[in-house]
N, C-alpha and C positions, 0 to 999 in steps of 0.2 A: 504494500500500500504506500502511496506517495505521501510523505510527511508534509505537513503544513510548512510554509516558508519560515515562519518564526521558530519552528522546532528544528528544521533542517539547518538553519543558520544560527543555531544557538551557540554562543561563544564557548570555547573549550579551554582557553587559557586567558590569563589576565589581559594580554595585549589585544584580545578580540572584543573586550567589553567596550561598549560605545558610551562615552560621555561621563563616566564616573571615575575620573582620573584621581581625585583626592582620596576616594575610598580604596582604589587599587593601590595607591602609594602606601596607605596605612597598613593594609593587609600584607603587602610584600615586605614591608619593613619588619612587621611582627614575625613573619615566617623566617626571615633571614636572621633575626636576632634570637629566635627561639622563645618569644614572649607572647605566644598565641593565647588569647583570653579563653576562659572556660565557658563563656556565654556571650552571644552577640544578639542584638535586636536590630534587624534591617527594616527601616521604615521608608515609605515613599509611595507615590502614586503607582497605579498598575502599569506594567510593561516597561519599567525602568531598569530591570536586571537584578532584582533581589534574589530570586531563586537561582538564577544562573550563577551569580556570584557565590552563593552558598555552596553550590556544587563544585565550583572551581576551587574554593577554599578547602573543601573536603578532599579534592584531588591533591592539593598542594601539601597537606599535612600527611598524606599517605603515599606520595609519589616516591617511586624507587628507581626512577630513571637517572642516568648519569648525566647531569647537567649542572650548570652554574646555579647558585642560590637565587640569582636575579631572574632566572628563567623557569623557576618552579611555578606551576607544574609543567612537566614536559608534554603531557597530553598523548603520549604514545606508548608508555610503559604498560605492563599488565594491569596494574591497579587503576591507572587512569582510564584504560579501555573498559575495565569492568564497571567503574563508576559511571562512565558515559552510557553504557548499555543497561545500567540499572540492575546489575547482578552482583554488586559488591556487598557482602553481608554485613560489613561494618559501617555502612552508611544507611541510616534509617530515615525515611521520609514519612511524614504524617500530615494529611490535609485536615486541619482543625475545623474546616467548614462542614465536613461530613463526619468527622470522628472527634467529637468535642466532649464526650462524656467522661466521667471519672474512671470507668473501666478501661477506656482507651488509653488514658495516661498511665494507669497502673500497669498495663501491658508493656508500655515503653519503659517504665521504671524497673520492671522485672527483667527486661532484656539487658539493661545497662549494668546489671549486677555482675555480669561476666565480662572479662577483659576481651579486647578485640581478637578476632580469629586470624585475620590475614594482615591487616594494616597496623600502624602504630597507634592510631586513635579510632575510637568509635565516634561518629558524627551523627547527631540527631537533628534533622531539619524539620521544623514545625511551621508550615505555611498557614497564613491567615490566623495567627495565634489569638487575635482579638475575639474570635468566635468561640473560644473555650467557655464552658459554663463556669460559674463561680466555684462550684465544688471541684471541678477539674483543676482550676487554677490553684486552689488551696492545696490539693493533693500534690501539685507539682512544685510547690514553693521550697520545701526542705531539700529535695533532690537538686533543684536549681541552685540553691545557696551553697551546698557542699557536695558537688558531684565528685565521682572518682577522678583521679588525675588523668585517666585515659579517655575521658568523655569531653566532647565539645558540643554545646547546644547552639544552634543557629535558629532564631525565631524571626519570622518575616510577617509584616502586617502593613496594610494600607491605611489603618486607622489606629495610631499608637495611643490616642487618648482613651480608647476603650480597653486598653491593657491595664491590668491591675498595677498600681504604682509600686507595689512591693516586687513585682516581676521586673519592671523597668529598671528599678534601682540595682538589681543583681546582674544586669547586662551592660555590655558596651554598646551604646546606641549609635548606629551609623545611618545618616539620613541620605537617601538616594534622591537627588534632585531631578527635575524634568530635564530631559536631554534637549540641548539647543537645536534649532533648525539647521544650523550649519553642520553640526556633528551628525545629525540624522541624514542629511543630504550626502555627506561624505561616506557614511556607512552604506547607504543604499546604492550609491554609485559603485562602490567596491563590489557589492553583491551582483549588481547588474553586469559589470564587466566579467565577473566569473561565470555568469550564465549566458554570456554572449548577447546581451540586450543593450541596445543603444537608447539612451534617455536624455532628454534636454534638461538644462539647468532649471528652466521654469517649471517643468514637470516635477523635478525633484523638490523644488521649493514649495510647490502646491501640496505634494504629499506630506512633506515635513510640517507644513502649516496645519493641515487637517489632522495630523497625528497628535498635535498638542503635547509634545514632549514625551510621548510613549513610543518606545522602539517597537513593541509588539504591534501597536496599531499601524505604525508606518509600514512594517513588513506585510501586514494583512492587506493594506491598500495596494502596495506594490505587487503582491501576489495576484490580486484581482486583475490588475492591468496586464500582468505577464501571462495569465491563464488563457487569454484569448489568442495567444500565439503570435502576437505582434512583436516584431524585432525592433521596432522604432516606436518610442512612447514620447508624445509631446503633451503640452498642458491641456489642449483641447480633448485629447483622448482620456486623460485623467479625470477631467471634469465630467465627461460623458459617463464614465464608469461610476463615478461618485454620485451622479444625479444632480450635479450643480450646473448653474448657468455660466456662460462666458462673460468676459469683460464688456462686450458690446451690449449685452442685455442691461447690465447695471448702469452703464453710461446713458443709455436711452431712457430707462425708467427714471433715473435721477433728473434728467432734462425735462421729462414730462411733468413730474411733480413740482419742479422748480418753476416751470412756466404756467402751472395751474391747469394743465391739460389732463384732467382727470380721466376723460374717455380714453385717451391714448395709453395712460398708465394701466388702467384696468384691462385694456385689450392686450397689452404686453404680458401682463400677469396670466391672463387666460391662455395665451399662446404657450408660455413656458410650462404651465401646469399640464397642458394637453400633451406636451412632449415627454411627460413622465417625471419631471423634476420634482424634488421634494420641497414643499413650501417652507418647511422648517429650515432646511439648508439655505434656501433662497433668502430667508430673513437674516440668517447669520452672515451670509456672504454680503448682503446689502449693508449690514452694519460695518463689515470690514471695508466695503467700498467707501463709505463716508469717513472711516478712519483714514483711508489712503488719501482722500481729498484734503483732510486736515493736515496730513504730513506734507503733501506736495505744496500746500499753500505757504508753508513756512520754511521747508528744508530744500536747499538747492540740490544737493546730491541725494535725492530720495531713493535712488536705486539700491543704496546700501541698507535701507530700512524696509522697502516694499519689494515683494517678490513679483516683479513685472518687467516686461521688456522696455527698452528705451522708448519705443513708439507709444506703448500704453501709458507710460509715466507722463509723456508729453500730453497725451489726451486727458489724463487726470488733472494735470496742472492747468490746462485750458478751462476745464469745467470748474475747477476750484476757484479760479479767478472770477467766474461769473456768479458765484454763490457767496453770500455773506457768511462769515464765520458763525454768527448767531444762528443762522439756519442750519449749518452743519452740526453745531452743538445740539440744537433742538432735535434734529433727526437722530442723532446718536442716542440721546436720552429716550426718545419715543420708541425707537426700534428695540432698544434694550428692554423696555417694559413689555413689549409684545413678545419678545423671545422668552421672557420669564413666564408670561401667561401661557405661551405655547407648550411649555413643559407639561401642562395638565389638560391640554385640549386635543381633541381628535379631529378638529377642523382647522388646521393651520392655514389653509388657503384664505379663509374668511379673515383671519388675523392679518395676513399679508395685505389683503385688499383694504382692510380698515386702516392699516398703517399708511398706505398710499393715499387714501382719502384725507387723512389728517395732515399728512405732509404737503398735500396739494393746497392747503389753506382752506379746507372746507370743514373746519371744526365747527360743530354746532353746539352752542351753549344752551342747555336746557334749563330754564328757570323753574325753580321749585314753585308749585302752586301756593298761592297765598290765600288762606282762609279768612274771609271777612268776618269781623267780630260784630255780632248782632247787638245793637245798642239796647240798653235797658228800656223796658216798656215805660212810656210816659204816663203819668197819672191821667185818668179820665177827666175831661173838662166838666166843670159843673154846668148846670142847665143854663145859667145866664152868661156863660163864656163860649164864644164861637170856637169850634174845633179848628185848628190850623190845617191848611191844605197839605196833603201828603207830598213830600219831596220826592223828586225823581231819584231813583237809586243810582248812585255813582258806580262806575265799574271798579273792579278790584284793583288796588294799586299795583304797579309793576315792581319788580325786585329792586330796581334802582331807587324807587320812591318809597321803599318800605320804611326807611328811617323816619320820614316825615309823617308816615301814616300811623306811627305808634302813638296811642293816646297819652296826653300829658299826665293825667291822674293815674296812679297805679291801680291795678285791679285788686279789690279786696276779696280775699278768699273766705273771710268769715261771713256767715249768713246770720243776719240778725234774727232773733226770735220773732215769730209772727205775732202781730197785735191787731186787735180790732180797730176799726176806724175811730171809734169813740176814744179808746185808750191812746191812739196815736195823736189825736187832736189835743187830748188832755196833757200828754207829755210835751208837745210842742208849746202849748200855752205856759206850762210850768217852766220850760227852758227859757222862754222869753221873760217870764216873771222873775226868774232867779239868775238873770245874767249878771247881777252884782253879788250881793250877799244874801240871797233868798233863803228859803227853808231847806237847808242842807239835808235834814233828816228825812224830809218827804222825797227829795231826789234819790237818796240812798235806798229808801224803801221801795221805790219804783224799780231801781236797778236790781235789788234783791228779788223782787217779784218776777222780773224778766228772767233772771238766772234760774229761779225755781221752776219756771215753765220749761227750761231746756234740760234740767237734770235735778231729780228730787234730792240728791245728796247735798245740793247747794243750800238747802233750807237751814242748815246749821250756821251759815254766814250771817243771817239776820240776827240770831240770838246772841252771838258772841262778838258783835260789832256795834258801833254807834257813830253816826255822822257827827263831826265836830264843827266844820265850817265849809263854806263854798266861796272862794274868792279867786278872781283872775283865772277862771276856767278850771280851777283845781279844787276837787272835792276831797277834803281830808277826812279820813275815817279812822277812828280809834278801834283797835282790835285787842281783845283780851290777851294778855301776855302769853299765857300757856296755849293759846290757840292761834297765835300770830303766824307761826311757821306753816300750820296746816292751811289757813285761809290764804296766805301769801302764795301757796302753790297754785291757786286758781286766779292769780292776779291778771294773767293774760286774758282770760274769759271775762273777768270783771271790767277790764279796760276796754275791750272790744264792745261789750254791751253798753257801757257808758257813752262811747263815741257814737254808736249807732243811734242812741236815743237823744243825745244832747249836742251832737256835733263833733267833728273830727278834732277840735282843739281841746275837748274835755279830757281830763285825766284824773285818775283816782289814786290817792296816796294812802297806803295802809301803814299806820304807825302803831306799835305796841303801847299799851297803857291800861289804865283802870277805867271801867265803864260803869254806868248806872244800869244794872241789870233790869231793874223795874221799868226804867224808861225805854230800854231797848225792847223789852217784851211787850210794852204797851204801844210801840210804834205802829202806825197804820200799815196794814197789809193791803197794798194796792194791786189790782189786776188779778185777784183770785176770788173765785166765787165763795160764798159763805159755807157752801156744802163741802168745800175742800179744806176748810180750816179745822184744826184739831179741837174738838169739843171737850176741853178739859173739865169744865164745870159740870157738863151733863154726865160725864163718866165718873164724877166723884173725885177728880184729881185736882190738885192745886199746882200752880206754876212753881217751880223750885225757887227757893230763895238763894241769895248770893252765898250765905254761909253753908247751905246744904251742898251747893255745887263744889265749893272749896273743900269741904269735908270729904266728899266722894272722890275728888281728884287726888287728895293726899293719901287715900286708903290704898291706892295701887299705882305703882310707878308707870305701868303700861295702860293707865286709864284712857289717855288720849287716843292711843292706837286702837284700843278695844272699842271705844265709842265710835270712832271713825268707821271701823269695819262693820259694826252693827247698823249704823245709820245708812251706809252704802248698800248693805245686803238687803235691808227691809225697805229702803226708800222712804224713810220717815225720820222724824226728829225724836230723840229719846231724852226724857227728862227724869231726874232722880229726885225723889222727895225724902223727907225724914222718916216716913213710915207711920206717922201718927194718924 
């Protein structure tokens, strides 16, 4: 069976490794000086040579060929050949993606109890080590910390952050970087020469760019191009095999959106999609095209940065001069957004077309609908007052005029208790009559009555308070000292009720002090029917005296809390007598 190109061209010695020169230098120096570490952690993105380097290191420590220390491994001795063919018993490989349980690690631990059979070292390579379960990692810790002197562990992962910190701390960590485009192009050119394939520099640059630093991805793309039997590979052929569009398409599409010719832009997109091109790749390459425009706009020798011919670079430069840098920046940001959205979409063509529409200057700003606030119903006119003619309803304000449409007065969330027309007129008359220093006790009695209509537990407020004065829109109320904290907790409702009855400037001040209990009990109860009043006399009870209340309160430290709970539970006012 024909091996895949990335397997057939797997490096066998350190000199064949592409792009990881700093790691090769470290390992070669350790082998030469005899200071090989007991455990390594190879990290880096996929396809950068982690597993290949681990196998070469396993060859190097077990190589028996007669060669210089700088040339280890030789790649041709019996041990090197056995490791390359996968039949060397002292090199153990484990794929942690599919063998990640505790039992899998215990099997490895049992194997390393015995010394190497053929080579000098037993080498254990665990790929994708971050996939191990927590139990397997814990089972592996002690062996990793103090392995036998003939054991070398090589762990490889693409996500080192998922590896337990205690494992990372026991290993020498070597980070495999993404391979540069120049190094990828050089390596693929060497492979093409060995296979008798002629390839242009632009084609190599395109493959290296699409590989994004991964040697395996680059070899996979190259194999796809070579599989058709073509002995000459150029950039157009690579783009065709990859499903990408050529430079002419992106130049024309960019001109169309820059000129606002949306019809031409959508037609070009339809044509390229009908040819079988991948809309997601088209979006990514279009982003790359705008990046090239930005480069050619400011860099004189752009051929060192952009993978394109001199003719295409000149065409890019001409187009860049006709487009403002702000438009290029806007296009880069917008296309990047659609690329991110496309990761979760199965309709990339629609995203591509939408991006073209927006770049063509056809952004549609959709204003949020504004709900008109219905004004409060005006009071019905009396019989002798003519009703005003209804006003024509104005259209809803636009978004730009919304700030002017906000009413000046804040919307009051508190709903005043309902009152009959007679009570309302009486309250308004009283408010006008007491605008100076009127009957404060009568005002307070009306406020208490309104509160009692909203909640029965508020009936206690009247008994333990007494109006003192009303001056300057401030109603001062004296509250019994041991009840002040309890009544003050309802101060917000008291204040709202007062404002709803006597105007927005009215305020109620609650101050602790001594009150005349008899006067407070005898205060008029306004706004409640006589049938609702407690008939103490008819029931044979007398109103409690001040001394009786004080005596009851001193009998129990929790009297206030007990009284509050009872009054709220039964919705009534509880009075305590002397029992005579």
